[in-house]
C-alpha positions in Angstrom: -3.7 6.8 -15.0 -5.1 7.8 -12.1 -2.4 7.8 -9.3 -4.5 6.3 -6.4 -4.7 3.5 -9.0 -0.9 3.5 -9.3 -0.5 3.0 -5.9 -2.9 0.2 -5.6 -1.0 -1.6 -8.1 3.0 -0.1 -6.1 1.0 -1.5 -3.2 -0.3 -5.0 -4.4 3.0 -5.9 -6.0 4.9 -4.9 -3.2 2.7 -6.8 -1.0 3.1 -10.1 -3.4 7.2 -9.7 -2.9 7.6 -9.3 0.7 5.2 -12.5 0.9 7.4 -14.5 -1.0 10.9 -12.6 0.4 9.0 -13.8 4.3 7.8 -17.4 3.7 10.2 -19.0 0.6 13.7 -16.6 0.8 13.9 -15.8 4.2 13.3 -19.1 5.1 16.0 -20.6 2.5 19.0 -18.0 2.9 17.8 -17.8 6.8 19.7 -13.9 7.1 18.1 -11.9 9.5 19.5 -8.8 7.7 16.1 -9.6 4.8 13.9 -8.3 7.5 14.4 -4.8 7.9 14.2 -5.5 3.9 11.4 -6.7 4.5 9.8 -4.1 7.1 10.5 -1.5 4.8 8.9 -3.0 1.6 5.8 -3.9 4.2 6.2 -0.3 5.6 6.4 1.2 1.6 2.8 -1.2 1.0 1.1 0.8 3.8 1.9 3.9 2.9 1.0 2.9 -0.9 -2.4 2.4 0.2 -2.5 5.5 2.5 -2.0 7.1 0.0 -4.7 5.8 -2.7 -7.5 6.1 -0.2 -5.8 9.4 0.2 -5.8 10.4 -2.6 -9.0 8.7 -3.7 -11.5 9.9 -1.3 -9.8 14.4 -2.4 -10.8 12.9 -5.5 -14.2 12.3 -4.8 -13.9 15.5 -3.0 -15.3 14.1 1.0 -10.8 15.6 2.4 -8.7 17.5 1.7 -5.5 17.2 1.4 -2.5 19.2 2.7 1.6 19.3 1.8 2.1 18.4 5.3 2.0 14.4 5.6 1.0 13.6 9.2 -2.7 16.1 8.8 -3.1 14.2 5.8 -2.3 11.0 8.0 -4.0 12.9 11.0 -7.3 13.1 8.3 -6.8 9.8 6.8 -7.0 8.1 10.3 -10.6 10.3 11.5 -12.6 10.5 8.2 -11.1 7.8 5.8 -10.9 5.0 8.3 -14.3 4.3 9.6 -15.3 4.3 5.6 -13.3 1.7 5.0 -13.7 -0.6 8.1 -10.0 0.2 9.1 -10.0 -0.5 13.0 -8.8 1.2 15.9 -6.4 -2.3 16.6 -4.7 -2.2 12.7 -4.9 1.3 13.1 -2.2 1.4 15.7 -0.5 -1.7 14.2 0.5 0.9 11.4 1.5 3.5 13.7 3.7 0.9 15.6 5.2 -0.5 11.7 6.2 3.1 10.4 7.5 4.6 14.3 9.6 1.3 14.3 10.5 1.7 10.3 11.9 5.3 11.7 13.4 4.1 14.5 15.6 2.3 12.4 16.3 4.4 9.8 18.0 7.0 12.7 19.6 4.2 14.2 23.5 3.5 14.1 23.6 1.0 15.9 21.8 -2.8 15.1 22.9 -6.2 15.1 21.1 -9.9 15.4 20.4 -12.1 18.4 19.1 -14.7 18.9 16.7 -15.3 15.6 16.4 -10.7 16.3 17.2 -7.5 14.5 17.9 -5.2 16.9 18.0 -2.2 16.4 19.6 0.4 19.5 18.4 4.6 19.3 20.7 6.9 19.9 19.2 6.9 23.8 20.4 3.4 23.9 16.5 2.3 23.5 16.2 -1.2 22.4 13.5 -2.1 19.3 13.3 -5.8 18.5 12.1 -6.9 14.8 10.9 -11.3 15.4 9.7 -13.2 11.8 6.1 -13.2 13.7 6.4 -9.7 14.2 6.9 -9.5 10.6 4.6 -11.7 9.6 1.9 -9.3 11.1 2.4 -6.5 9.8 2.2 -8.6 6.2 -1.0 -9.4 7.2 -1.6 -6.1 8.1 -0.6 -4.8 4.6 -2.4 -7.4 3.2 -5.5 -6.7 5.6 -5.6 -2.8 4.4 -5.0 -3.4 0.7 -8.2 -5.4 0.4 -10.1 -3.4 2.4 -9.3 -0.5 0.3 -9.7 -2.8 -2.5 -13.2 -4.1 -1.8 -14.4 -0.3 -0.9 -13.0 0.7 -4.1 -14.6 -2.0 -6.5 -18.3 -1.8 -4.2 -18.2 2.5 -4.5 -17.4 2.6 -8.6 -20.0 -0.2 -9.5 
């Protein structure tokens, strides 16, 4: 099976799991640390969709791929997003999600406060993860996956 199909299947599986975690598991357990896990998994699902798009476009020789992930991400934004009907608002949300996940990775301190997970960076700047924000990112992941599947399906016919 081609790599882009594997990435799409993995993204679908992650999104189903995250959806269950948001709307069932979190409501039962109410542990805010689950929000961090959901954030990471949502980022992974969107990254899988982006990789699938890049690999598909590379397969059909419409783009070049590079060893540098940031260069490939710029290629995705400039060349792939318009073709897959991914809006600038969606790309901004993707960037926001990736930055938030990276800040969490680099953070040495995080704590739960009033229904939120607060991430404290080295320069004492705070970022918060809320259930509402997680739901927005989950909907973003679902939309990106849907647009990817629709575009690839139409083209494969």
